[in-house]
N, C-alpha and C positions, 0 to 999 in steps of 0.2 A: 678541373673537376673530373673525377673518375665516375664511370657509369657502367652498368652491366652489359654484357654481350650475349646474344643467343647461344654462342658456342661454348659458354662456360660449362665445365664439367663438375663432378662432385668435388667438394673441398677436401684437401688432404687432412691428415690427422693434425690437430692443433699443435703448434710448436710449444715446447716446454716454456713455461713462463708467459705465454701469450693468452689473450682473451679473445673470444669470438662472439659476435653479435649476429644472430640470424632472425630476421623478421619473417614470420609465417603468415602475416596479414597486415593490412593497413597501409601498404605502400603501393601507390598506383590506384587507390580506391579510397572511398570514404566509408570506413567501417572495418570489421573483422580484425581489430587491432590485437596483435600478439607478437611478442619479441622474446627470443630465447637467448640468454646470456650464458656462456660457458667459460669456466676457469677451473683448472686443476682437475678435469674430469667430472666436475659437478655442474649442474644446470640450475639456473633461476629463470623463471618465466615472468615477464611483465605483461599483464593484461591477457585476456582470453575472450575476445568478443565475437559478435556475429555481424554479418552483412545482410541487409534486407534485399529481397529479390527485385528485379526490374521486370518490365513488361515482356521482355524476350526470354524470361525464365518461368513459363506458365506452370502453375501447380506447386511451385516451390514455396515453402514456408520460411526457411532460414538458410543462410549459407555460412558454413563453418570454416575455420582454418583446417589445413590438412595436418593431422598428427602423425603421418607416416614416419617422418624422420625421428620421432620421439618414441615410437612404440618399443624399440629395443632398448630404450634408455630410461624407462619410466622410473626405475629405482635410483637413477642419478639425479632426479629432480628434487631439490631441497625446498621448493616452495613456489607459490604463484603470488606475486605482488600485484594487487589491484589498485590502480591509481584513483579510480572513482567509479560511481555506480551506474553509469550509462550502459545500455545494452550492447553497444559496439565495443565495450571493454570488458563486460562480465558475462554476456549472454551465452558464450560457448563453454563456460566453466563446467556446467553439469555434464556435458558430453565428454570433456577430458577426464572428469572424476569418475565417469563410468569405466574408464580404462584402468584407473588406480584411485580408489576412493580416499586414501589417506594422505594425499598430497596436501600440505598445509596451505591455507589461504591467509595472506597478510594484507591488511587494509585498515582504513579508518572505521569508526563506529557505524556511520550511516552506510558506507559501502558494504561492510560485512552483514549488516542487517538486511539489506536488499538482496544480497546473494544467498543468504541463509533462507530467506523466504522462498526464493526461486528453487533452491535445492530441496526444500521440504516437499515441493510438488513432485520432485523426481525421487523422493524417498532416500535422499542422501544426507547423512549427518556429517558435516565437514569438520576437520581440525582447523581452528582459526587462531590467529594472533592479531589482536587489536593494537594498532599503533596510532600515533598522532604526530603532528609537526614537532620537530625538535628531537624526536626519539631516534636513537641508534640501536639497531638490532643486528646481531651476528646470525646470518642465515647461511649455513654451510661455510664456504670460504669467503662469502660476501659480507663485508661490513656495510650495512645499509643505513643511510641517514634519510629521514623523511622531511620534506619541505612543503609548507603550505603554498598552494596555488589557488587562484581565483578562477572559477569556471561557472557554468550554468547549472551546477548542482553543488550543494554544500559538501564540505569535507574532502575536496579533491587534494591529492598529494603528488608532488614530484618525488623521485627517489635518486639519491646519489649512492653509487656502489663503489666502495674502495676495495681494491685488490692489489697484490704486488705488481700486476701488469699495468696498473694505472687506475684513475678514477673515471667512471662512466656515469653521466647524469642523464636521466630520462625525465623529460618534463611532464609526460602525460598530456592531457588537454589543458590549456591554460590561457588566460588573458590577464591584463593588468588594470582592471577596473579600480580606480582610485576612490570610488564612493560605493563600495559593495553593500548590498542590503544587510548582510549579516556582519559587516565590519571586519571580515577576514580577508586581508590583502594578500596578494602574491608576495612572498617574503623575499624582497630584493636584497635585503641585508644578508640573508643566508646565502643567496646565490653569489653575491659579491665576495663573501667569505670563502665559498667553495672555489670561486675563480682565483682568489689570491693563493689558495692552497694548490691549485692547478687542476683544471678539468681536462683530462686527456681526450675524452670523446663525449660530445654533447648530442643527444638524440632529441630533436626539437619538433614540436607540433607545427605543421605546415598549412593547416586548413585555410587560413586567411592570408597567406603570404602574398597573394596577388592584390589584396585590398590595401590602398594607401592609408596612411594616417593611423589613428587610434580608434578602438571600439568605443562607442558612446557608453556612458554609465548605465547600468541596469535600471537605476531609479528614474531615468528619464521616461520610462514606459508608464510610470504611475500616472503622470498628468494626462497622457493620451487615453489611458483606460478610464480615468475619471470623466473625460469628455464623452467617451463612448457610452459609459454607464448613465451619464446625465441626460443624454439625448435618446436613449433607448426607450421605446414605448411599450414593448412587450417582453417576451423572454429573452435572456442573453444566454447563448450557448458558446462555450469556450473550448477549443480543441488545442491540446498541448501534449508534449511528451509526458508520459506517466511518471517520469523521474525529475521533471523540471520544478523542483520545490520552490525556488525563488519566484518563478513566474506565477505559480499557484498562490503563493503568499500575497502577491500584488492583487490577484483576482479576489482573494478573500477580503483583503483590506478595502477594495473598491466596493464590493458587495455590502460589507458592513456599513460603510459610509452612506450608501444609498438605500439602506433598509431592505436589502434582498436576502433571501435564503439560498444556500448553495447545496447542491447534491452532486456527488461524484458518480459518474457512469462508466462502467467497464471494470473488469476484474483487476487488471494491473493498476489502474488509477486508484481504485478503492484500497487495494493492498498497500501501494507505495505511500499514499498520503496518510494512511493509518500508521505506518511505520515512522514517517517523518514527524507526525504529531506526537506519537508516544515517546520519541527520543528528544523532543524539544526543538526540532529544526523547523517546525511549522507552528505558528501561533494562531490558534483558532478561538475566537470569542465564543462564549457559551451560547448555545442555541443557534449558531450561525449555520452549521452543517446539519442537514437533515437527510433522511433516507429518501431515495428517488420516488418511492411510493407516496410520500407525504406531499409531493408537489401538486397532486391532483386537487388538494384542498386549498391551495394558494392561488391568488390572482396572478396572471401572467407577469404583471409589472413588478412582482416580488420574487421572481424565479431566476436563478443562475444555475446552469448545468455545466459541469466540467467533465470533458470526455477525451478519449483518445481519437486518433485519426487525422492528425494535422499533416500527415504525409500522403494522404489519399489511399491508405491501405484498404483494400476492398472489403475486409471483414471487420474493420474498426467501426465504432459507433457512428462517427460523422458520415462516412461513406454510405452506411446503411440508411441514415436519415435522408441523405441526398437522393437515394434510390427508392424512397418510400418503403424500406424494408426494416423498419425499426419501430418499437412501440412509441417513441417520441416522434410526432409528426410535425414537420416544419410548416408554419402558417405565415400568411402575409403579415409583415411587421416584426417578425423575429429578427434578432441581431446575432450573427455568428462571427466570432473572433478566432482567427487562426493565429495563435500566439507562438509561432515558431518559424524557423527558417525553412527554405526548400532544400532538402538534401539532393545533390545532383543526381539526375536520373528519375526523380519523382515528379518533375514539373507537369507532365501531361496528366498524371493521375490526380494531382492536386487541383489543376484547373478544371478537370472534369467534375470534381466534387464541388468546386466553387460555382460552376455553371448549373449543376443540379440544384444546389441550395437556392441560387438566385431565381431559378425557374419557379420555385414554390413561394417566392415572395420575400425571401430573407435578405437582409442587408448584410453583406459579407465584408468584414474588415480584416485585411491581411497586410503583410509587410509591404506589398506593392502600393497600397493607398493610405497607410498610416504606420507610425512607428510603434507597432505592437510587438516587436521583437528586436533584440540586439544579440549579436553573436557571442558565443562563449569562447571564441578563439582569438588569439592575438593577431592584430593586423600588422602590416609591414613596419609602421613606425614603432610599434611595441617590440617587434622582433629585433629591429636594429638596436634599440635601447638595451634590450636584453643581452644581445651578443656583446655589446660594448661593456656591459657589467661582468659577464661571465668570462670573456676572453678565452674560449676553448681552443685547444691545440688542433683538434679535429672536429668536424661537424658532419652529422648524418641527418638530413631532413627525414622526418617520418610523418605518418598520419596525413595522407592527402593523395590526390590524383597526381599524374605526372606534371601537369602545369603548376600545381602547388609546390611539389618537391623542387622543381627547377627554380621557381621564383624564390623559394626559401634559401636554396643554395646560393643564388646570386646575392641575396641580402647578406649572407654570412661572408661572402667574398668581399663585399663592399666595406665591411667593418674591419678588414685586414686579415681574416683567416686565409692562409695561402690556398690558392685554388686547388693545388694538388692534395690538400688536406681536407677538401670537401667531397664527401662520398655520396653520390646519388645511387641508391640501390633499388631493388624491387623485391617483392615477396620471394623468399627462398634464397636470396643471395647472402652468402656468409661474408661478413666483414671482420677481418682480424686486426686487433690492436697489438702490435709487436714493436718493442723499442720506441714507443711513443708515436708510431705512425699507423693510421688506419688504411687498410688496403683490402680490395675484394679478393677473396680466396677461392670462390667456387659457388656452386648453387645446389640446393637440395630441392626435392619436389615440394611444391607448395600450391597445388591447384585448389579449386573450389570443391568443397564437400557439401552436397545438397541434402537438406532435411525436407522430406515430403511425408507429412503425417507421422507415422511411427517409423518410417524408413529413414535411415541415416546412411548416406553414401551409396545407396543402391541406384539412384538416378544418375545417369551419366550425361555427358554432353550430347552423345548420340540420341539418348532418350529425349532430351530437350529439343533437339532438332526435329525429331518425329512429332513432338507436341506442337512445335511452331508450325510445321507443315499442316498438321491436322487442323489447327486453329485458323490458319490463313487460307488453305487450299482445299481442305476436306479430304475424303477418302473414297477410293473406288475399289470395290472387291470383285474378283472374278473367280467363279467356281467352275471347274472342268473335271469330268471323269474320263479317264483313259484306260485302255486295255493294257494290262501289265506286261503282256508279251509283245504286242505290236506297237504300243504307243499311240494307237489311233483313238480318236474321240468317240466315246460311247454315250456321253451325257454332257449337255451344255454346249458352248459356254453360257453361263448365266452371269450377267453384269449388274451390279447394284452400286448406288452412290449415296453418300451422305455429305452434305456441305460443300460439294464441288461446284455447284451452280450449273451443272450440265443436266439437261432434260433427259429423263430415263429413255424416252423414245429415240434419242440421238445415238444411244449405244448400239442400235441395230447396224449402224455404219461400221463399227469396229469388230462385230462378231465375225464377218467373213475374213477379216485380216487375221484374227486369232486362229480360225479354222485353217487358213492357208499356212500360217507359220507352224502350227502343230503338225499339219499334214506333211510338210517338207521335213520336219524333224523326224517324223516316223519313217519316212523314206530313207533318211540318213542313218537310221538305227539308233536315234537318241530317244531313250524311253525313261531315263532316270528322273523322278519327280522334281528334284531340286532344279535340274537343268531346264525342265519344262516350265517351272514357275518363273525362272529368270527370263525365259523367252517370252512368256505372256506379259511379264512386267515391262519389258522393253517395247513390245508391240503396242500395248495400250498406252504406255508413256509417250511414245513418239506420236501416236495419233492425237492424244490430248494436247501435246505441245504444239503440233503443226496446226491443229484446228482451232484451239482456244487460247494458246499461249499461256497455259496454266501448268502447274506442277503439283497436282494432288498426290497424297500417299496412295500407292497402288498395292493392294494386298491380294496376290494370286494364290488360289488354293487348288492344287492338282491332286486328285485322289485316284489311286490305282484299284482296278477290280479284275 
């Protein structure tokens, strides 16, 4: 198995007749999925998603792929193929279309409807091409065939790209549920046919590669939901992804069976379920769904609320309910269902929400104590089965953290794919398919791009480090006025603190140290304000570290008069 090295340089110009695959996100992480395929000087992008921030990224709203390597080649992009409508696959599309608004979007009916609604908020009217399973479309030099795959959202597609360099198949996110709610199976016959034709490079979903066996059928959740609904005494509040149409359908079915009314809470939930209903992907009995304001007139035992916040997002409806910061107040006897998985990195935030809800008397039902969620990603047994059907000549695991990628690579090797033909890459690593063999060619920059409010890319790792220090250790500011000619102190030092945990009176101990350090600097002829600021920072920092074993942010201000 080949794998990237830190010393990789920029990839050379792609050899004539070769094909290059460059993931810009989704490898080594869960989210931010984006892959660039190059052939004959033209580019095709598969997915363009976002990653959601973790606790050590305070203030960040979203994390985007880095488009730097594409900025000089925007005119070479023939289209963006969207495999399905989850945020980690479509969420960054508006930001890429800001760079060039007329890049065509190719996807299924539901996927395009979801991205068009999102783009409308950004005031972008995209060029779109609707496709469905079985369709073949020529997009630049790429002959694209679309294949049905089963996932936790309707209308998901894999894509097979035929080029003179060989056939590349990208699975997108998929599983092999044999009893899907919508009857739409992963098309194993089509994958077998592609395998017979010859798949030169397979890019395969790795998210559940560590999980043995097969994913349970989605419909098994229905019986558990009926039990929960049957025993609930008051309101039922369900938290789910705003795009999980199958799960919401099961909630609607259970509510209808038990004589409850349903209200959607949260802008994205209302928008997405409206789209799914209008397109026929969500079956809603007449009178079942009501406006949230109408719930005040209903008894608690007839109410179901469906909201976002299953990942503990601080501004989502469920987190605000747990914090008593929402119009809907949790009361003793309410039932809360977290109908989703835990995305790695979100565990602490989710358990904090569960504890908050439980504190107010809610009965919280989640994956840890009931089967209210099954994964949308193929487990190890399914992947083995899939590789034996496809028989790819080269395998490149995608969509997962390092442990998932390596587990997926091992599964491929077990089915007979030569280990030297299994490529474990990471974001930015270019993989070339030349003469039927996939090899690593180099690496382009593929760092995190942070969205903070209206700011895109302005927040750096250094900024986040400052935020973490401020959040963990607080800030100490020191104000000093010095004579511009002699460098001697003529005012201050004045020391103030916020969040450092140090008593203001204690700073009297460090003032003489600052006086002494600046006095010595004046004797040595050091009078430049920047140098004096650094001296103050070092002096105060050493005192805080020696005395309190803390490292707050120190902000010295030296003014010349």
